C-alpha positions as a Markdown table, in Angstrom:
| # | Residue | x | y | z |
|---|---|---|---|---|
| 1 | Met | -8.6 | 5.7 | -13.6 |
| 2 | Lys | -8.7 | 2.1 | -12.3 |
| 3 | Val | -6.9 | 1.1 | -9.1 |
| 4 | Leu | -5.4 | -2.3 | -8.4 |
| 5 | Ile | -5.2 | -2.8 | -4.7 |
| 6 | Ile | -2.5 | -5.4 | -4.2 |
| 7 | Gly | -3.2 | -6.9 | -0.7 |
| 8 | Ala | -6.9 | -6.2 | -0.8 |
| 9 | His | -7.5 | -8.9 | 1.8 |
| 10 | Gly | -5.4 | -7.1 | 4.4 |
| 11 | Lys | -7.0 | -4.8 | 6.9 |
| 12 | Val | -5.9 | -1.5 | 5.2 |
| 13 | Gly | -6.5 | -2.9 | 1.7 |
| 14 | His | -10.0 | -4.1 | 2.7 |
| 15 | Leu | -10.8 | -0.7 | 4.2 |
| 16 | Leu | -9.5 | 1.0 | 1.1 |
| 17 | Ile | -12.2 | -0.8 | -1.0 |
| 18 | Gly | -14.9 | 1.0 | 1.0 |
| 19 | Glu | -13.1 | 4.4 | 0.6 |
| 20 | Leu | -12.8 | 4.0 | -3.2 |
| 21 | Gln | -16.4 | 2.9 | -3.5 |
| 22 | Ser | -17.5 | 6.0 | -1.5 |
| 23 | Asn | -15.4 | 8.2 | -3.8 |
| 24 | Asn | -16.7 | 6.5 | -7.0 |
| 25 | Ile | -13.2 | 5.4 | -8.0 |
| 26 | Asp | -13.0 | 2.3 | -10.2 |
| 27 | Phe | -10.9 | -0.4 | -8.6 |
| 28 | Val | -10.1 | -4.1 | -8.6 |
| 29 | Ala | -9.2 | -6.1 | -5.5 |
| 30 | Gly | -5.9 | -8.0 | -5.9 |
| 31 | Leu | -6.2 | -11.3 | -4.0 |
| 32 | Arg | -3.9 | -14.3 | -3.6 |
| 33 | Ser | -6.4 | -17.2 | -3.3 |
| 34 | Gln | -9.5 | -18.5 | -5.0 |
| 35 | Glu | -11.2 | -18.6 | -1.6 |
| 36 | Gln | -10.7 | -14.9 | -1.2 |
| 37 | Ile | -11.8 | -14.2 | -4.7 |
| 38 | Asn | -15.0 | -16.2 | -4.2 |
| 39 | Ala | -15.8 | -14.3 | -1.0 |
| 40 | Tyr | -15.3 | -10.9 | -2.6 |
| 41 | Gln | -17.1 | -11.7 | -5.7 |
| 42 | Ala | -20.1 | -12.8 | -3.6 |
| 43 | Asn | -20.2 | -9.2 | -2.4 |
| 44 | Asn | -20.0 | -7.9 | -6.0 |
| 45 | Ile | -16.4 | -6.7 | -5.6 |
| 46 | Pro | -14.3 | -7.0 | -8.8 |
| 47 | Thr | -11.2 | -9.2 | -8.2 |
| 48 | Gln | -7.9 | -10.1 | -9.8 |
| 49 | Phe | -5.8 | -13.1 | -8.8 |
| 50 | Ile | -2.2 | -12.0 | -8.0 |
| 51 | Asp | 0.4 | -14.2 | -6.3 |
| 52 | Leu | 3.4 | -12.2 | -5.1 |
| 53 | Thr | 5.5 | -15.4 | -4.8 |
| 54 | Ala | 5.0 | -16.2 | -8.5 |
| 55 | Ser | 7.3 | -15.3 | -11.3 |
| 56 | Leu | 7.8 | -11.8 | -12.6 |
| 57 | Glu | 6.1 | -12.9 | -15.8 |
| 58 | Asp | 3.0 | -14.2 | -14.0 |
| 59 | Ile | 2.8 | -11.1 | -11.8 |
| 60 | Gly | 3.0 | -8.9 | -14.9 |
| 61 | Lys | 0.2 | -10.9 | -16.5 |
| 62 | Ser | -2.0 | -10.5 | -13.4 |
| 63 | Ile | -1.4 | -6.7 | -13.4 |
| 64 | Lys | -2.1 | -6.5 | -17.1 |
| 65 | Asp | -5.3 | -8.5 | -16.8 |
| 66 | Ser | -6.6 | -6.2 | -14.1 |
| 67 | Gly | -6.8 | -3.4 | -16.5 |
| 68 | Ala | -5.5 | -1.0 | -13.9 |
| 69 | Asp | -3.5 | 2.1 | -14.4 |
| 70 | Val | -2.8 | 2.8 | -10.7 |
| 71 | Ile | -1.2 | 0.4 | -8.3 |
| 72 | Val | -1.6 | 0.5 | -4.5 |
| 73 | Phe | 0.7 | -1.9 | -2.8 |
| 74 | Ser | -0.7 | -2.8 | 0.6 |
| 75 | Ala | 0.3 | -6.4 | 0.8 |
| 76 | Gly | 2.4 | -8.1 | 3.4 |
| 77 | Ala | 3.3 | -11.5 | 4.9 |
| 78 | Gly | 1.7 | -10.4 | 8.2 |
| 79 | Gly | 4.3 | -11.7 | 10.5 |
| 80 | Ala | 4.3 | -15.2 | 8.9 |
| 81 | Gly | 8.1 | -15.5 | 9.2 |
| 82 | Tyr | 11.4 | -13.9 | 8.0 |
| 83 | Asp | 11.5 | -15.9 | 4.7 |
| 84 | Leu | 8.0 | -15.0 | 3.6 |
| 85 | Thr | 8.4 | -11.4 | 4.7 |
| 86 | Met | 11.4 | -11.1 | 2.4 |
| 87 | Glu | 9.6 | -12.9 | -0.4 |
| 88 | Ile | 6.4 | -10.8 | -0.3 |
| 89 | Asp | 7.1 | -7.5 | 1.4 |
| 90 | Leu | 10.4 | -7.0 | -0.5 |
| 91 | Asp | 10.8 | -9.2 | -3.5 |
| 92 | Gly | 7.1 | -9.3 | -4.3 |
| 93 | Ala | 6.8 | -5.5 | -4.0 |
| 94 | Ile | 9.8 | -5.0 | -6.3 |
| 95 | Lys | 8.4 | -7.5 | -8.9 |
| 96 | Thr | 5.2 | -5.4 | -9.0 |
| 97 | Met | 7.3 | -2.3 | -9.6 |
| 98 | Ile | 9.3 | -3.9 | -12.4 |
| 99 | Ala | 6.1 | -5.2 | -14.0 |
| 100 | Ser | 4.3 | -1.8 | -13.7 |
| 101 | Glu | 7.2 | -0.1 | -15.5 |
| 102 | Ala | 7.2 | -2.7 | -18.2 |
| 103 | Leu | 3.5 | -2.3 | -18.8 |
| 104 | Gly | 3.7 | 1.5 | -18.9 |
| 105 | Ile | 1.7 | 2.0 | -15.7 |
| 106 | Lys | 3.0 | 5.1 | -14.0 |
| 107 | Arg | 1.1 | 5.7 | -10.8 |
| 108 | Tyr | 2.2 | 3.6 | -7.9 |
| 109 | Val | 1.3 | 4.2 | -4.2 |
| 110 | Met | 3.3 | 2.3 | -1.5 |
| 111 | Val | 2.0 | 1.6 | 2.0 |
| 112 | Ser | 5.3 | 1.6 | 4.0 |
| 113 | Ser | 5.9 | 2.1 | 7.7 |
| 114 | Ile | 7.0 | 4.8 | 10.1 |
| 115 | Phe | 10.8 | 4.6 | 10.7 |
| 116 | Ser | 11.4 | 2.3 | 7.7 |
| 117 | Asp | 14.4 | 4.6 | 7.0 |
| 118 | Asp | 15.7 | 4.7 | 10.5 |
| 119 | Arg | 17.8 | 1.6 | 11.3 |
| 120 | Ser | 18.2 | 2.7 | 14.9 |
| 121 | Lys | 14.5 | 2.0 | 15.5 |
| 122 | Trp | 14.2 | -1.4 | 13.8 |
| 123 | Ala | 15.3 | -3.6 | 16.7 |
| 124 | Ala | 13.0 | -2.0 | 19.2 |
| 125 | Ser | 10.0 | -2.3 | 16.7 |
| 126 | Gly | 9.6 | -6.0 | 17.2 |
| 127 | Ile | 9.1 | -6.4 | 13.5 |
| 128 | Lys | 12.7 | -5.9 | 12.2 |
| 129 | Pro | 12.4 | -8.2 | 9.2 |
| 130 | Tyr | 9.3 | -6.2 | 8.1 |
| 131 | Met | 11.2 | -2.9 | 8.5 |
| 132 | Ile | 14.1 | -4.2 | 6.5 |
| 133 | Ala | 11.8 | -5.3 | 3.7 |
| 134 | Lys | 10.0 | -2.0 | 3.7 |
| 135 | His | 13.2 | 0.0 | 3.7 |
| 136 | Tyr | 14.7 | -1.7 | 0.6 |
| 137 | Ala | 11.4 | -1.9 | -1.2 |
| 138 | Asp | 11.0 | 1.9 | -0.7 |
| 139 | Glu | 14.6 | 2.4 | -1.9 |
| 140 | His | 13.9 | 0.5 | -5.1 |
| 141 | Leu | 10.8 | 2.5 | -5.7 |
| 142 | Arg | 12.6 | 5.8 | -5.4 |
| 143 | Gly | 14.9 | 4.7 | -8.2 |
| 144 | Thr | 12.2 | 3.8 | -10.6 |
| 145 | Asn | 10.5 | 6.0 | -13.3 |
| 146 | Leu | 7.1 | 5.5 | -11.6 |
| 147 | Asp | 5.0 | 8.3 | -10.4 |
| 148 | Tyr | 5.2 | 7.1 | -6.8 |
| 149 | Thr | 4.0 | 8.2 | -3.4 |
| 150 | Ile | 5.2 | 6.5 | -0.3 |
| 151 | Leu | 3.0 | 6.6 | 2.8 |
| 152 | His | 4.6 | 5.9 | 6.2 |
| 153 | Pro | 1.8 | 5.5 | 8.7 |
| 154 | Gly | 2.5 | 5.4 | 12.4 |
| 155 | Ala | 1.6 | 2.5 | 14.7 |
| 156 | Leu | -1.7 | 1.0 | 13.3 |
| 157 | Asn | -4.8 | 0.5 | 15.4 |
| 158 | Asn | -8.4 | -0.5 | 14.8 |
| 159 | Asp | -10.0 | 2.6 | 16.4 |
| 160 | Asp | -12.8 | 4.5 | 14.7 |
| 161 | Ser | -11.8 | 7.1 | 12.2 |
| 162 | Val | -10.6 | 10.4 | 13.5 |
| 163 | Gly | -10.7 | 11.8 | 9.9 |
| 164 | Lys | -7.7 | 14.1 | 10.8 |
| 165 | Ile | -4.0 | 13.5 | 10.6 |
| 166 | Asp | -0.7 | 15.2 | 11.1 |
| 167 | Val | 2.0 | 14.9 | 8.5 |
| 168 | Leu | 5.1 | 14.5 | 10.6 |
| 169 | Asp | 8.8 | 14.9 | 10.6 |
| 170 | Pro | 10.0 | 11.4 | 10.1 |
| 171 | Glu | 11.8 | 11.4 | 13.5 |
| 172 | Lys | 8.5 | 11.7 | 15.4 |
| 173 | Ala | 6.1 | 8.9 | 16.4 |
| 174 | Gly | 2.5 | 8.3 | 16.9 |
| 175 | Ser | -0.4 | 6.1 | 16.0 |
| 176 | Ile | -3.3 | 6.1 | 13.5 |
| 177 | Pro | -6.5 | 4.1 | 12.8 |
| 178 | Arg | -6.2 | 1.8 | 9.8 |
| 179 | Val | -9.3 | 3.4 | 8.4 |
| 180 | Asp | -7.6 | 6.8 | 8.3 |
| 181 | Val | -4.7 | 5.2 | 6.5 |
| 182 | Ala | -7.2 | 4.0 | 3.9 |
| 183 | Lys | -8.8 | 7.4 | 3.7 |
| 184 | Ser | -5.3 | 8.9 | 3.2 |
| 185 | Leu | -4.6 | 6.5 | 0.4 |
| 186 | Ala | -7.9 | 7.4 | -1.3 |
| 187 | Ala | -6.9 | 11.1 | -1.1 |
| 188 | Ile | -3.4 | 10.5 | -2.4 |
| 189 | Ile | -4.5 | 8.4 | -5.4 |
| 190 | Thr | -6.4 | 11.3 | -7.0 |
| 191 | Asn | -3.9 | 14.1 | -6.0 |
| 192 | Pro | -1.1 | 14.8 | -8.5 |
| 193 | His | 0.6 | 17.0 | -5.9 |
| 194 | Thr | 1.6 | 13.8 | -4.1 |
| 195 | Ile | 3.7 | 12.4 | -6.9 |
| 196 | Lys | 7.4 | 11.7 | -6.0 |
| 197 | Lys | 6.6 | 12.6 | -2.4 |
| 198 | Glu | 6.6 | 10.7 | 1.0 |
| 199 | Tyr | 4.4 | 11.3 | 4.0 |
| 200 | Thr | 4.7 | 10.2 | 7.6 |
| 201 | Ile | 1.3 | 10.3 | 9.1 |
| 202 | Ile | -0.4 | 9.9 | 12.5 |
| 203 | Ser | -3.7 | 11.0 | 13.9 |
| 204 | Gly | -3.8 | 14.8 | 14.3 |
| 205 | Asp | -5.6 | 18.0 | 13.6 |
| 206 | Thr | -5.6 | 18.4 | 9.8 |
| 207 | Asp | -8.5 | 17.1 | 7.7 |
| 208 | Ile | -7.3 | 14.3 | 5.5 |
| 209 | Asn | -8.8 | 15.8 | 2.4 |
| 210 | Ser | -6.6 | 18.9 | 2.7 |
| 211 | Ala | -3.5 | 17.3 | 4.4 |
| 212 | Phe | -1.8 | 16.4 | 1.1 |
| 213 | Asn | -2.3 | 19.7 | -0.8 |
């Protein structure tokens, strides 16, 4: 197993690197700039250039060159504007799905958002374009032949790890440290029981390592 973290420079993606290292899971950090690549390589982190605004062919080549057989999509425009959100969080995500299918890569884990399927919550979220992008990226993923898992974390914070979560009814709300989202991703990647499933998670009472069984 080799995991390509698309969006490894983001907060959750960067934390996932540490979790995969701790679990001795082979990975490569997918990064969008040479500056990021240089910084990660200086810390002996394997890297792969991938630009989600590039053509489908170029994205496919980047994924192929990574040598990965598992994709984790944790990239995002980070509030850089409606246009870029649509280009990265929606179209960029879908291009990685199309490329993965074409390359015969089956396992695909998506970091989505709580309430991405509840339009009534989008306006109040303050990040409506992001919610729209996540909704339609998730919808496309469900229609693929990929062995997907979609993770819908609650409101993200930078608190220390709790190490425990609740898997919620999608109608409920809550928050979760980014580090516990990363821990959840590491647990999901190696767990075949999570294939073709979706999870809404917040901080709770169940140990992460047993929450997805």
